[in-house]
PyMOL CGO cylinders between C-alpha atoms (Angstrom):
from pymol import cmd
from pymol.cgo import CYLINDER

trace = [
    CYLINDER, 28.09, -83.16, 11.81, 28.96, -84.52, 8.18, 0.3, 1, 1, 1, 1, 1, 1,
    CYLINDER, 28.96, -84.52, 8.18, 27.09, -84.73, 5.34, 0.3, 1, 1, 1, 1, 1, 1,
    CYLINDER, 27.09, -84.73, 5.34, 28.06, -88.93, 5.98, 0.3, 1, 1, 1, 1, 1, 1,
    CYLINDER, 28.06, -88.93, 5.98, 26.48, -88.79, 9.35, 0.3, 1, 1, 1, 1, 1, 1,
    CYLINDER, 26.48, -88.79, 9.35, 23.88, -86.22, 10.01, 0.3, 1, 1, 1, 1, 1, 1,
    CYLINDER, 23.88, -86.22, 10.01, 20.21, -86.61, 8.61, 0.3, 1, 1, 1, 1, 1, 1,
    CYLINDER, 20.21, -86.61, 8.61, 17.38, -83.91, 9.66, 0.3, 1, 1, 1, 1, 1, 1,
    CYLINDER, 17.38, -83.91, 9.66, 15.02, -84.83, 12.31, 0.3, 1, 1, 1, 1, 1, 1,
    CYLINDER, 15.02, -84.83, 12.31, 11.47, -83.97, 12.65, 0.3, 1, 1, 1, 1, 1, 1,
    CYLINDER, 11.47, -83.97, 12.65, 11.37, -82.14, 16.74, 0.3, 1, 1, 1, 1, 1, 1,
    CYLINDER, 11.37, -82.14, 16.74, 7.67, -83.15, 16.61, 0.3, 1, 1, 1, 1, 1, 1,
    CYLINDER, 7.67, -83.15, 16.61, 7.81, -86.39, 14.75, 0.3, 1, 1, 1, 1, 1, 1,
    CYLINDER, 7.81, -86.39, 14.75, 5.72, -86.71, 11.01, 0.3, 1, 1, 1, 1, 1, 1,
    CYLINDER, 5.72, -86.71, 11.01, 4.29, -89.94, 13.02, 0.3, 1, 1, 1, 1, 1, 1,
    CYLINDER, 4.29, -89.94, 13.02, 2.35, -87.98, 15.19, 0.3, 1, 1, 1, 1, 1, 1,
    CYLINDER, 2.35, -87.98, 15.19, 0.95, -84.81, 13.59, 0.3, 1, 1, 1, 1, 1, 1,
    CYLINDER, 0.95, -84.81, 13.59, 4.06, -82.83, 13.59, 0.3, 1, 1, 1, 1, 1, 1,
    CYLINDER, 4.06, -82.83, 13.59, 4.94, -80.71, 10.35, 0.3, 1, 1, 1, 1, 1, 1,
    CYLINDER, 4.94, -80.71, 10.35, 7.23, -80.42, 7.47, 0.3, 1, 1, 1, 1, 1, 1,
    CYLINDER, 7.23, -80.42, 7.47, 8.57, -76.98, 7.90, 0.3, 1, 1, 1, 1, 1, 1,
    CYLINDER, 8.57, -76.98, 7.90, 11.80, -75.16, 8.98, 0.3, 1, 1, 1, 1, 1, 1,
    CYLINDER, 11.80, -75.16, 8.98, 10.76, -74.82, 12.94, 0.3, 1, 1, 1, 1, 1, 1,
    CYLINDER, 10.76, -74.82, 12.94, 9.77, -78.87, 13.32, 0.3, 1, 1, 1, 1, 1, 1,
    CYLINDER, 9.77, -78.87, 13.32, 13.14, -79.38, 11.21, 0.3, 1, 1, 1, 1, 1, 1,
    CYLINDER, 13.14, -79.38, 11.21, 17.30, -80.27, 12.80, 0.3, 1, 1, 1, 1, 1, 1,
    CYLINDER, 17.30, -80.27, 12.80, 20.34, -81.26, 11.84, 0.3, 1, 1, 1, 1, 1, 1,
    CYLINDER, 20.34, -81.26, 11.84, 20.59, -84.69, 14.06, 0.3, 1, 1, 1, 1, 1, 1,
    CYLINDER, 20.59, -84.69, 14.06, 23.27, -88.01, 14.12, 0.3, 1, 1, 1, 1, 1, 1,
    CYLINDER, 23.27, -88.01, 14.12, 21.69, -90.74, 11.93, 0.3, 1, 1, 1, 1, 1, 1,
    CYLINDER, 21.69, -90.74, 11.93, 22.10, -92.81, 14.86, 0.3, 1, 1, 1, 1, 1, 1,
    CYLINDER, 22.10, -92.81, 14.86, 20.74, -91.46, 17.18, 0.3, 1, 1, 1, 1, 1, 1,
    CYLINDER, 20.74, -91.46, 17.18, 17.54, -90.14, 14.57, 0.3, 1, 1, 1, 1, 1, 1,
    CYLINDER, 17.54, -90.14, 14.57, 17.59, -93.71, 13.99, 0.3, 1, 1, 1, 1, 1, 1,
    CYLINDER, 17.59, -93.71, 13.99, 17.78, -94.67, 17.88, 0.3, 1, 1, 1, 1, 1, 1,
    CYLINDER, 17.78, -94.67, 17.88, 14.30, -91.82, 18.52, 0.3, 1, 1, 1, 1, 1, 1,
    CYLINDER, 14.30, -91.82, 18.52, 11.87, -92.41, 15.44, 0.3, 1, 1, 1, 1, 1, 1,
    CYLINDER, 11.87, -92.41, 15.44, 8.50, -91.31, 16.55, 0.3, 1, 1, 1, 1, 1, 1,
    CYLINDER, 8.50, -91.31, 16.55, 9.19, -90.77, 20.32, 0.3, 1, 1, 1, 1, 1, 1,
    CYLINDER, 9.19, -90.77, 20.32, 9.05, -87.18, 21.54, 0.3, 1, 1, 1, 1, 1, 1,
    CYLINDER, 9.05, -87.18, 21.54, 11.68, -84.98, 20.89, 0.3, 1, 1, 1, 1, 1, 1,
    CYLINDER, 11.68, -84.98, 20.89, 12.06, -83.85, 24.75, 0.3, 1, 1, 1, 1, 1, 1,
    CYLINDER, 12.06, -83.85, 24.75, 11.31, -86.74, 26.61, 0.3, 1, 1, 1, 1, 1, 1,
    CYLINDER, 11.31, -86.74, 26.61, 13.72, -88.87, 24.15, 0.3, 1, 1, 1, 1, 1, 1,
    CYLINDER, 13.72, -88.87, 24.15, 16.26, -86.02, 24.14, 0.3, 1, 1, 1, 1, 1, 1,
    CYLINDER, 16.26, -86.02, 24.14, 15.87, -86.02, 28.34, 0.3, 1, 1, 1, 1, 1, 1,
    CYLINDER, 15.87, -86.02, 28.34, 15.91, -90.03, 28.94, 0.3, 1, 1, 1, 1, 1, 1,
    CYLINDER, 15.91, -90.03, 28.94, 19.78, -89.60, 27.44, 0.3, 1, 1, 1, 1, 1, 1,
    CYLINDER, 19.78, -89.60, 27.44, 23.01, -89.75, 28.68, 0.3, 1, 1, 1, 1, 1, 1,
    CYLINDER, 23.01, -89.75, 28.68, 24.55, -86.93, 26.17, 0.3, 1, 1, 1, 1, 1, 1,
    CYLINDER, 24.55, -86.93, 26.17, 21.77, -84.68, 27.43, 0.3, 1, 1, 1, 1, 1, 1,
    CYLINDER, 21.77, -84.68, 27.43, 22.06, -80.81, 27.60, 0.3, 1, 1, 1, 1, 1, 1,
    CYLINDER, 22.06, -80.81, 27.60, 19.74, -78.00, 29.41, 0.3, 1, 1, 1, 1, 1, 1,
    CYLINDER, 19.74, -78.00, 29.41, 22.35, -75.72, 26.36, 0.3, 1, 1, 1, 1, 1, 1,
    CYLINDER, 22.35, -75.72, 26.36, 21.58, -77.85, 23.75, 0.3, 1, 1, 1, 1, 1, 1,
    CYLINDER, 21.58, -77.85, 23.75, 18.02, -78.51, 24.19, 0.3, 1, 1, 1, 1, 1, 1,
    CYLINDER, 18.02, -78.51, 24.19, 17.69, -74.31, 24.64, 0.3, 1, 1, 1, 1, 1, 1,
    CYLINDER, 17.69, -74.31, 24.64, 19.10, -73.60, 21.08, 0.3, 1, 1, 1, 1, 1, 1,
    CYLINDER, 19.10, -73.60, 21.08, 16.77, -75.96, 19.39, 0.3, 1, 1, 1, 1, 1, 1,
    CYLINDER, 16.77, -75.96, 19.39, 14.21, -73.54, 21.18, 0.3, 1, 1, 1, 1, 1, 1,
    CYLINDER, 14.21, -73.54, 21.18, 15.61, -71.03, 19.81, 0.3, 1, 1, 1, 1, 1, 1,
    CYLINDER, 15.61, -71.03, 19.81, 16.09, -72.65, 16.97, 0.3, 1, 1, 1, 1, 1, 1,
    CYLINDER, 16.09, -72.65, 16.97, 12.39, -72.89, 16.59, 0.3, 1, 1, 1, 1, 1, 1,
    CYLINDER, 12.39, -72.89, 16.59, 11.68, -69.61, 18.20, 0.3, 1, 1, 1, 1, 1, 1,
    CYLINDER, 11.68, -69.61, 18.20, 13.53, -67.78, 15.80, 0.3, 1, 1, 1, 1, 1, 1,
    CYLINDER, 13.53, -67.78, 15.80, 12.15, -70.17, 11.94, 0.3, 1, 1, 1, 1, 1, 1,
    CYLINDER, 12.15, -70.17, 11.94, 8.50, -69.13, 13.62, 0.3, 1, 1, 1, 1, 1, 1,
    CYLINDER, 8.50, -69.13, 13.62, 9.60, -65.60, 14.47, 0.3, 1, 1, 1, 1, 1, 1,
    CYLINDER, 9.60, -65.60, 14.47, 11.34, -65.86, 10.93, 0.3, 1, 1, 1, 1, 1, 1,
    CYLINDER, 11.34, -65.86, 10.93, 9.41, -67.24, 8.20, 0.3, 1, 1, 1, 1, 1, 1,
    CYLINDER, 9.41, -67.24, 8.20, 5.95, -66.91, 9.64, 0.3, 1, 1, 1, 1, 1, 1,
    CYLINDER, 5.95, -66.91, 9.64, 4.94, -71.08, 10.43, 0.3, 1, 1, 1, 1, 1, 1,
    CYLINDER, 4.94, -71.08, 10.43, 2.54, -71.42, 12.69, 0.3, 1, 1, 1, 1, 1, 1,
    CYLINDER, 2.54, -71.42, 12.69, 1.67, -74.99, 15.72, 0.3, 1, 1, 1, 1, 1, 1,
]
cmd.load_cgo(trace, "trace")
């Protein structure tokens, strides 16, 4: 990822009630984010050919770390 090809993705999209909080935001390639749009990240990601259980676990780790670090609730 670099500044020209990345965006911030909301794991739980704002369109379906996700919050604009650190635990819900991760960097993502812009073209992937465009294809995801308002879909649930967990469902969308598992359908992708580049799906990786290891990467999914890193997303979960980020969510729990930021939740505990900054006290945001979901």
